[in-house]
C-alpha positions as CSV (number, residue, x, y, z in Angstrom):
1,M,-40.7,-16.5,-91.4
2,R,-41.9,-13.4,-89.6
3,I,-44.4,-14.4,-86.9
4,D,-46.8,-12.4,-84.8
5,A,-46.9,-14.6,-81.7
6,H,-50.0,-13.0,-80.1
7,Q,-53.2,-11.9,-81.7
8,H,-56.9,-12.3,-81.1
9,F,-60.3,-12.5,-82.8
10,W,-63.7,-11.9,-81.1
11,D,-67.3,-11.0,-81.6
12,P,-69.2,-9.2,-78.8
13,A,-72.5,-9.9,-80.6
14,R,-72.0,-13.6,-79.9
15,Y,-70.0,-13.8,-76.7
16,S,-69.7,-11.7,-73.5
17,Y,-66.2,-10.6,-72.7
18,P,-65.8,-9.6,-69.0
19,W,-62.6,-7.8,-69.6
20,M,-64.2,-5.6,-72.3
21,A,-66.4,-3.7,-69.7
22,G,-66.3,0.1,-69.6
23,A,-66.5,2.9,-72.1
24,A,-62.7,2.9,-72.7
25,M,-63.1,-0.3,-74.6
26,D,-65.8,1.1,-77.0
27,P,-63.3,1.5,-79.9
28,V,-62.7,-2.3,-80.0
29,R,-66.2,-3.5,-79.0
30,R,-67.1,-5.0,-82.4
31,A,-66.3,-8.1,-84.3
32,F,-62.7,-8.7,-85.4
33,G,-61.8,-11.6,-87.7
34,P,-59.3,-12.7,-90.3
35,D,-60.6,-10.2,-92.9
36,D,-59.7,-7.4,-90.5
37,L,-56.3,-8.7,-89.7
38,V,-54.8,-10.0,-93.0
39,P,-54.3,-6.6,-94.7
40,S,-52.2,-5.4,-91.7
41,L,-50.2,-8.6,-91.8
42,R,-49.5,-8.1,-95.5
43,A,-48.5,-4.5,-95.1
44,A,-46.1,-5.4,-92.3
45,R,-44.7,-8.5,-94.1
46,I,-45.9,-10.8,-91.3
47,D,-46.1,-14.4,-92.6
48,A,-47.8,-16.2,-89.7
49,T,-49.6,-15.6,-86.4
50,V,-50.5,-17.4,-83.2
51,L,-54.2,-16.9,-82.3
52,V,-54.7,-16.6,-78.5
53,Q,-57.8,-17.3,-76.4
54,T,-59.9,-14.5,-75.0
55,L,-62.4,-16.5,-73.0
56,S,-62.4,-19.4,-70.5
57,S,-64.2,-21.5,-73.1
58,R,-63.4,-24.7,-74.8
59,A,-66.1,-23.8,-77.3
60,E,-64.1,-20.7,-78.3
61,T,-61.0,-22.8,-78.6
62,R,-62.7,-25.3,-81.0
63,E,-64.0,-22.3,-83.0
64,F,-60.5,-20.8,-83.1
65,L,-59.1,-24.1,-84.4
66,R,-61.6,-24.1,-87.2
67,L,-60.7,-20.4,-88.0
68,A,-57.0,-21.3,-88.0
69,A,-57.6,-24.1,-90.4
70,A,-59.4,-21.8,-92.8
71,T,-56.9,-18.9,-92.4
72,E,-53.5,-19.4,-94.1
73,A,-51.8,-16.9,-91.8
74,V,-52.9,-18.4,-88.5
75,R,-50.5,-21.3,-87.9
76,G,-51.3,-22.0,-84.3
77,V,-53.9,-21.6,-81.5
78,V,-53.3,-21.0,-77.8
79,G,-56.6,-22.2,-76.4
80,W,-58.2,-22.8,-73.0
81,V,-59.1,-25.8,-70.8
82,D,-60.0,-25.8,-67.2
83,L,-56.7,-26.8,-65.6
84,T,-58.4,-27.6,-62.3
85,A,-60.9,-30.1,-63.8
86,P,-60.4,-33.8,-63.1
87,S,-61.1,-34.3,-66.8
88,V,-58.3,-32.0,-68.0
89,G,-56.4,-34.7,-69.8
90,D,-59.5,-35.9,-71.6
91,D,-60.4,-32.3,-72.4
92,L,-57.0,-31.7,-74.0
93,D,-57.2,-35.0,-75.9
94,E,-60.7,-34.1,-77.3
95,L,-59.3,-30.8,-78.7
96,L,-56.1,-32.5,-80.0
97,D,-57.9,-35.4,-81.6
98,G,-60.4,-33.2,-83.5
99,P,-60.0,-32.5,-87.2
100,D,-58.0,-29.3,-86.6
101,G,-56.3,-30.5,-83.4
102,P,-52.7,-30.2,-84.8
103,L,-53.1,-26.5,-84.8
104,L,-53.4,-26.4,-81.0
105,V,-50.0,-25.3,-79.8
106,G,-50.7,-24.1,-76.3
107,I,-53.0,-23.3,-73.4
108,R,-53.7,-20.1,-71.5
109,H,-55.8,-18.9,-68.5
110,Q,-56.3,-15.3,-67.3
111,V,-54.4,-15.9,-64.1
112,H,-54.2,-12.2,-63.3
113,D,-58.0,-12.1,-62.9
114,E,-57.9,-14.9,-60.2
115,P,-58.5,-13.5,-56.7
116,D,-55.8,-15.7,-55.3
117,P,-52.2,-14.5,-56.2
118,D,-51.0,-18.1,-55.5
119,W,-53.5,-19.7,-57.9
120,L,-50.6,-21.2,-59.9
121,R,-49.3,-22.9,-56.8
122,R,-52.5,-24.9,-56.3
123,G,-52.2,-28.7,-56.6
124,D,-55.0,-29.1,-59.1
125,V,-53.5,-26.3,-61.3
126,R,-50.1,-28.0,-61.2
127,R,-51.7,-31.3,-62.1
128,G,-53.4,-29.6,-65.1
129,L,-50.1,-28.1,-66.2
130,A,-48.5,-31.4,-66.1
131,A,-51.2,-32.7,-68.4
132,V,-50.4,-29.8,-70.8
133,Q,-46.7,-30.8,-70.7
134,R,-47.3,-34.4,-71.4
135,R,-49.0,-33.5,-74.6
136,G,-46.2,-31.4,-75.9
137,L,-48.0,-28.1,-75.6
138,T,-46.8,-24.7,-74.3
139,Y,-48.4,-22.8,-71.5
140,D,-48.9,-19.0,-71.8
141,L,-48.6,-17.1,-68.5
142,L,-51.0,-14.1,-68.3
143,I,-49.9,-12.5,-65.1
144,R,-48.9,-9.2,-63.5
145,A,-46.2,-8.5,-60.9
146,R,-48.5,-9.8,-58.1
147,E,-48.4,-13.3,-59.5
148,L,-44.6,-13.4,-60.4
149,P,-43.5,-15.3,-57.3
150,A,-46.1,-18.1,-57.8
151,A,-45.3,-18.2,-61.6
152,T,-41.6,-18.5,-60.8
153,D,-42.2,-21.4,-58.4
154,T,-44.4,-23.1,-61.0
155,V,-41.9,-22.7,-63.9
156,R,-39.2,-24.1,-61.6
157,A,-41.4,-27.1,-60.5
158,L,-42.2,-28.1,-64.2
159,P,-38.9,-27.8,-66.0
160,E,-40.0,-29.9,-69.0
161,L,-43.0,-27.6,-69.7
162,R,-42.4,-24.7,-72.1
163,F,-43.8,-21.5,-70.6
164,V,-44.3,-18.2,-72.5
165,L,-44.8,-15.0,-70.5
166,D,-47.4,-12.8,-72.2
167,H,-47.0,-9.0,-72.4
168,I,-43.8,-8.9,-70.3
169,A,-46.1,-9.4,-67.2
170,K,-47.8,-6.0,-67.8
171,P,-45.6,-3.5,-65.9
172,R,-46.9,-0.1,-65.1
173,I,-45.4,1.6,-68.2
174,A,-47.7,4.6,-68.0
175,V,-46.2,5.4,-64.5
176,G,-42.7,4.9,-65.8
177,R,-41.6,2.4,-63.2
178,D,-42.8,-0.7,-61.4
179,A,-40.8,-1.7,-58.4
180,S,-42.6,-5.1,-57.9
181,W,-42.1,-6.0,-61.5
182,T,-38.4,-5.1,-61.5
183,A,-37.9,-7.1,-58.3
184,G,-39.8,-10.2,-59.5
185,M,-38.8,-10.6,-63.1
186,P,-35.1,-11.7,-62.8
187,A,-36.0,-14.8,-60.9
188,L,-38.5,-15.9,-63.5
189,A,-36.1,-15.1,-66.3
190,A,-33.5,-17.3,-64.6
191,Q,-35.6,-20.3,-65.5
192,P,-34.5,-21.6,-68.9
193,N,-37.9,-23.0,-69.8
194,V,-39.7,-19.6,-70.0
195,S,-39.7,-17.2,-72.9
196,V,-41.4,-13.8,-73.1
197,K,-43.6,-12.0,-75.6
198,L,-42.7,-8.4,-76.3
199,S,-46.4,-7.7,-76.6
200,G,-49.2,-5.8,-74.9
201,M,-47.0,-2.9,-74.0
202,V,-48.6,0.1,-75.7
203,T,-51.9,-0.5,-73.7
204,E,-49.9,-0.5,-70.5
205,A,-48.5,2.9,-71.5
206,D,-50.5,6.2,-71.9
207,W,-52.8,5.3,-74.8
208,A,-52.8,8.8,-76.2
209,S,-49.2,9.9,-75.8
210,W,-46.9,6.9,-75.6
211,T,-43.6,6.9,-77.5
212,P,-41.0,4.2,-78.0
213,G,-39.0,6.0,-75.3
214,D,-41.7,5.1,-72.8
215,L,-41.3,1.4,-73.7
216,R,-37.5,1.4,-73.9
217,P,-36.5,1.0,-70.2
218,F,-38.9,-1.9,-69.8
219,V,-37.9,-3.6,-73.1
220,G,-34.2,-3.1,-72.3
221,R,-34.5,-4.9,-69.0
222,V,-36.4,-7.8,-70.6
223,V,-33.7,-8.1,-73.2
224,E,-31.1,-8.2,-70.5
225,W,-32.9,-10.7,-68.3
226,F,-34.1,-13.1,-71.0
227,T,-31.6,-12.5,-73.8
228,P,-32.7,-12.2,-77.5
229,Q,-32.9,-16.1,-77.7
230,R,-36.1,-16.1,-75.6
231,L,-38.0,-13.1,-76.9
232,M,-40.8,-13.0,-79.5
233,F,-42.8,-10.2,-81.1
234,G,-46.6,-10.1,-80.5
235,S,-48.9,-7.4,-81.6
236,D,-51.8,-8.1,-79.2
237,W,-54.1,-7.0,-82.1
238,P,-56.8,-5.8,-81.9
239,V,-56.4,-4.8,-78.2
240,C,-53.5,-2.7,-79.4
241,L,-55.8,-0.6,-81.5
242,L,-56.8,1.2,-78.3
243,A,-53.4,2.8,-78.3
244,G,-52.1,2.5,-81.9
245,S,-52.3,0.8,-85.2
246,Y,-50.5,-2.5,-86.1
247,D,-47.8,-0.5,-87.8
248,A,-47.4,1.8,-84.8
249,V,-46.9,-1.3,-82.5
250,L,-44.2,-2.6,-84.8
251,A,-42.5,0.8,-85.0
252,G,-42.8,1.2,-81.2
253,L,-41.0,-2.1,-80.6
254,A,-38.3,-1.3,-83.2
255,G,-37.7,2.0,-81.5
256,A,-37.6,0.4,-78.0
257,L,-35.3,-2.5,-78.7
258,P,-31.6,-2.1,-78.0
259,E,-29.2,-2.7,-80.9
260,L,-29.4,-6.3,-81.9
261,S,-27.7,-8.3,-84.6
262,P,-29.6,-9.3,-87.8
263,D,-29.7,-12.9,-86.6
264,E,-31.0,-11.8,-83.2
265,L,-33.7,-9.7,-84.8
266,D,-34.7,-12.7,-87.0
267,Q,-35.2,-14.7,-83.8
268,V,-37.3,-12.1,-82.1
269,Y,-39.5,-11.5,-85.1
270,G,-40.1,-15.2,-85.9
271,G,-37.5,-17.8,-85.1
272,N,-38.1,-18.1,-81.4
273,A,-41.9,-18.3,-81.9
274,A,-41.5,-21.0,-84.5
275,R,-39.4,-23.1,-82.2
276,T,-41.5,-22.5,-79.1
277,Y,-44.8,-23.2,-80.7
278,G,-43.7,-25.7,-83.2
279,I,-44.7,-23.6,-86.2
280,G,-43.1,-24.7,-89.5
281,D,-39.8,-26.4,-89.1
282,G,-38.6,-23.9,-86.4
283,T,-35.6,-22.8,-88.4
């Protein structure tokens, strides 16, 4: 099974997306749904996807679960709950006990938008993460280099929780180097309960002129730090359309990866996501 471990749907006519501000986002400021995505999946021979939250909204998560149930390709949803709420356990149970609850595979929050770089160290956040762990869900880390120390401490403090690092922590690919990212990533990668998505990289590069060569130094380090057994492909569609088509993202990753065995490639393009998110039988 080939799995895209990170894609989105949205509709600016119905919801306000704070991260979508500015003229640069105009090309993707329209509704994107399953009918827009499925042709690209078929052309790329992608069998399944993980649909990831875009808003701090349980209503969006419930809607995504309904969409996933109605869309054959979407096999799991990474949703949102307020980790700091005293009701976090009940909130998770309400989602899981709903008619489409089995499709909830993880939780995410836009940590890099929090003013406090130590947000993940907060006691109420850790309590919420423990509730996620007890229900057998994953937690997606959406962070930049600034939050890497707190993320590493949190992953270490919750060894039974499966963490997934989104977008390789968004290094400054357009600049060609990121000293803070390079310094902070090895400690996170040393924790065995964290995997990483090779996703969201083209929009951290120069949108108009990036090449696989721009991605290669960053991808190479991630492969070295995490090993192919903890890597998974994600398109970050339709955000990726700001810098390239679905096919261009796939080709960019293929050109940026070091030489891997066929079995390792099978794991990167599906097997690792299947096991991490519990999609299919995980084989």
